[in-house]
C-alpha positions as CSV (number, residue, x, y, z in Angstrom):
1,M,-21.1,36.1,6.7
2,R,-19.4,33.2,9.0
3,L,-19.8,29.5,7.8
4,P,-20.4,27.0,9.0
5,L,-17.4,24.8,10.1
6,F,-18.5,21.5,8.6
7,I,-18.9,23.5,4.9
8,L,-15.9,25.4,5.4
9,A,-13.7,21.9,6.3
10,A,-15.5,20.5,3.3
11,G,-14.1,23.6,1.3
12,L,-11.4,23.5,2.3
13,A,-10.4,19.6,1.7
14,G,-11.5,20.3,-1.9
15,L,-8.8,23.1,-2.2
16,C,-6.1,20.9,-1.4
17,E,-4.8,19.0,-3.9
18,S,-2.9,15.9,-2.8
19,P,0.9,15.8,-3.6
20,A,0.5,12.4,-4.8
21,G,-0.9,14.5,-7.9
22,E,2.2,15.5,-8.7
23,A,3.6,11.8,-8.5
24,A,7.5,11.5,-9.5
25,K,7.6,7.9,-12.0
26,P,7.1,5.3,-10.0
27,S,9.6,3.2,-9.0
28,A,10.6,-0.4,-10.2
29,K,11.6,-0.9,-6.4
30,A,10.0,-0.3,-3.4
31,P,11.5,2.5,-0.6
32,A,13.8,0.2,1.8
33,A,11.6,1.5,4.5
34,I,8.2,3.4,5.1
35,D,7.5,4.7,8.8
36,L,4.3,6.2,8.9
37,H,1.7,6.0,11.9
38,D,-1.6,4.4,11.8
39,Q,-5.0,5.6,12.3
40,Y,-4.5,4.5,16.2
41,D,-1.0,6.8,16.0
42,A,1.2,3.9,16.6
43,P,4.1,3.5,14.4
44,Q,3.9,0.9,11.6
45,R,7.0,0.3,9.4
46,L,7.4,-1.3,6.1
47,A,10.8,-2.6,5.7
48,F,12.4,-4.9,3.0
49,P,13.7,-7.1,2.3
50,A,10.5,-8.7,3.7
51,T,9.7,-12.3,5.7
52,N,6.8,-12.7,3.1
53,V,5.7,-11.1,-1.0
54,V,3.9,-7.9,0.5
55,V,0.5,-6.4,-1.2
56,L,0.2,-3.1,-0.7
57,T,-2.9,-1.2,-1.0
58,I,-2.7,2.6,-1.6
59,A,-5.8,4.5,-2.1
60,D,-7.2,8.2,-1.2
61,K,-10.7,8.5,0.1
62,K,-12.7,8.6,-3.2
63,G,-10.2,5.7,-4.4
64,S,-10.7,4.1,-0.8
65,E,-14.3,2.8,-1.4
66,Q,-12.8,0.0,-4.1
67,I,-10.3,-1.2,-1.1
68,D,-12.4,-3.5,0.6
69,G,-12.9,-5.8,-2.6
70,W,-9.4,-6.2,-3.4
71,V,-8.6,-7.6,0.5
72,A,-11.9,-10.1,0.5
73,A,-10.4,-11.4,-2.1
74,L,-6.5,-12.2,-1.0
75,K,-7.4,-12.9,2.5
76,S,-9.3,-15.3,0.9
77,R,-6.9,-16.9,-1.6
78,Y,-3.6,-16.0,0.6
79,A,-4.5,-16.1,4.2
80,G,-1.6,-16.1,6.0
81,R,0.8,-16.3,3.1
82,I,1.2,-12.6,1.8
83,E,2.0,-9.4,4.1
84,L,-1.3,-7.3,2.9
85,R,-1.1,-3.5,4.3
86,G,-2.4,-0.7,3.6
87,L,-1.4,2.9,2.5
88,A,-3.6,6.0,3.0
89,D,-3.0,9.1,0.6
90,V,-4.2,12.0,3.3
91,G,-1.6,14.3,1.9
92,G,-4.6,16.5,1.1
93,V,-6.1,16.7,4.5
94,P,-5.8,20.1,6.7
95,G,-4.4,19.6,10.1
96,F,-6.7,20.6,12.1
97,L,-9.3,17.6,10.7
98,R,-6.7,15.2,11.1
99,G,-8.1,13.4,14.3
100,K,-11.8,13.1,12.4
101,V,-10.2,11.2,9.4
102,R,-8.4,9.2,12.0
103,K,-11.7,8.2,14.1
104,K,-13.5,7.7,10.9
105,F,-11.0,5.3,10.0
106,Q,-11.1,3.1,13.4
107,E,-14.6,3.1,13.0
108,T,-14.0,1.8,9.3
109,R,-10.8,-0.3,9.4
110,T,-9.7,-2.6,12.6
111,Y,-6.3,-3.9,11.0
112,P,-3.8,-0.5,10.4
113,V,-3.3,1.6,7.5
114,M,-0.2,3.8,7.3
115,M,-1.6,7.5,7.4
116,D,0.5,9.5,5.0
117,W,-0.1,12.7,5.7
118,S,2.1,14.6,3.4
119,G,1.6,12.7,0.5
120,K,4.6,12.2,-0.5
121,V,5.4,8.1,0.7
122,C,2.4,7.9,-1.9
123,A,3.9,9.6,-4.7
124,Q,6.7,7.4,-4.3
125,F,4.6,4.5,-5.8
126,G,3.1,6.6,-8.5
127,Y,0.1,5.6,-7.4
128,Q,-3.1,6.8,-9.4
129,P,-5.9,8.9,-7.5
130,A,-9.4,8.3,-7.0
131,V,-8.8,4.7,-7.9
132,A,-7.3,1.5,-5.4
133,N,-3.9,0.9,-6.4
134,V,-2.6,-2.4,-5.6
135,L,1.1,-2.9,-5.6
136,V,2.4,-6.5,-5.6
137,I,6.2,-6.5,-3.5
138,A,8.9,-9.6,-3.5
139,R,10.4,-10.0,-0.2
140,D,13.2,-8.1,-1.7
141,G,11.5,-5.0,-2.5
142,H,10.9,-5.0,-6.1
143,I,7.8,-4.1,-7.7
144,H,6.5,-7.7,-9.5
145,A,2.8,-6.2,-10.1
146,R,0.5,-2.8,-9.8
147,I,-2.9,-3.0,-10.4
148,A,-5.6,0.2,-10.1
149,G,-9.5,0.6,-9.8
150,S,-11.9,-2.4,-8.4
151,A,-11.8,-5.7,-8.1
152,R,-13.2,-7.1,-10.7
153,E,-12.7,-11.1,-11.5
154,P,-9.7,-10.5,-14.7
155,A,-7.8,-8.0,-12.1
156,I,-7.9,-10.4,-9.2
157,E,-6.7,-13.2,-11.8
158,E,-4.1,-11.1,-12.8
159,L,-3.3,-9.5,-9.6
160,S,-3.2,-13.7,-7.9
161,A,-1.4,-14.9,-11.2
162,A,1.4,-12.1,-9.9
163,I,1.4,-12.9,-6.4
164,D,1.7,-16.7,-7.5
165,A,4.6,-15.6,-9.7
166,A,6.5,-13.0,-6.8
167,M,6.2,-15.9,-4.5
168,I,7.2,-18.9,-6.4
169,K,10.8,-16.5,-7.2
170,S,10.9,-15.4,-3.7
171,A,10.8,-19.0,-2.9
172,S,13.5,-20.0,-5.3
173,V,15.4,-16.7,-4.1
174,Q,15.6,-18.3,-0.5
175,T,16.5,-22.1,-1.6
176,N,19.5,-20.9,-3.8
177,S,20.8,-18.3,-1.5
178,T,20.4,-20.9,1.2
179,L,22.7,-23.3,-0.7
180,R,26.6,-22.8,-0.3
181,P,29.3,-24.0,-2.6
182,T,30.6,-27.3,-1.8
183,A,34.5,-26.6,-1.8
184,S,36.0,-28.6,-4.7
185,L,38.7,-31.4,-3.8
186,P,42.0,-31.1,-6.0
187,P,42.3,-34.2,-8.2
């Protein structure tokens, strides 16, 4: 008996467990550089040190339902002052369905989302599957905070405090690194 392709594909997608489920312990520092392609197959790079504090959202299919709440809250509070980036764990998607997944992302997300087809990059961040993961990463690459779940007001306030602290720290590091010690004169 032959099953219709969409039933077969749905079954395979359910059987393919993302490698993120075997995530290594999260690092206190982000990888120095991440090079992936987005839903338009355009290369995307996230590298540290960065110009601004980076807020990285990471989600699989189920967790992606919670991303819009975070993006809306962050855009209204930090427009232009942070770098907001998206990373999708699509490691469990079979190769023959990648085109469909890209098209779905193109229809639902106008901003670039890095597509992690292996799940290995997401695993480096120790993300929790089935919920939105939001990480605050300082300009130097240190992870200041991580929150998982939906964008409820207490969580948004917690994340905002972490972003503000990372921005202040990044500003003080930049100020200190641009100050040069003056040579002392002999007595």
